[in-house]
C-alpha positions, 0 to 999 in steps of 0.5 A: 756229181752231187745230189741232195735229198730231203725226206720226211717221215713224221717228225724225222727229217733225213738230209742225204748228200750223195757224191759220185766220183769217177776213177781213171777207168771211166766205167768205175765210179765211187759213190759216197753217201752221207745221211744226217737225221733231225727230229722235231722237238717242241716244233723245232727241227734239231739234229738227233746227234746233238740236239742242236738246231741245224745251221742256217744253210742246212735249214735252207737246203731242208726247205728247198728240198721240201723236208720242212715247211716255210713256217718250220724253217722260220721257227728253227732259224729264229731258235738257232739265232737265239741259241747262238746268241746266248752261247756267244754271250755266255762265252764272252762273259766266261772269257772276260777276265781270261789270262792265257796259261803258260801252255796257251802262250807256248802254243800261240808262240809256236803257231804265230811266232814270238811278238805276234798279236793274237785277237780273239775274234769273239771277245776282241781280247788281244794277246801278245806272244 
């Protein structure tokens, strides 16, 4: 069984996921609890751990569980899309002239075999091992 709870205390939003597992003995249960904390910075909800906007599916859960409002959800979702787009643009630019090192080639051959065609799904760059 899984239960999700969103709670809010001022600018802090906590998303809790609680999972209950039954053991072979029906009278014995194990409960795993995971808490994820976010805070509002300049009106945008961000993880406390890394200052990133939570992914879209987590924002949707926070909204559904009433941890954030629709307006807060929409602002955070727009920020997340913009930041992810900027990150991907910077990655593509930094990888534009990338030539795999000997170590990277060794790892690709070990994983996919010699003669395999490896495609970077973000840049479209093709490498043959």
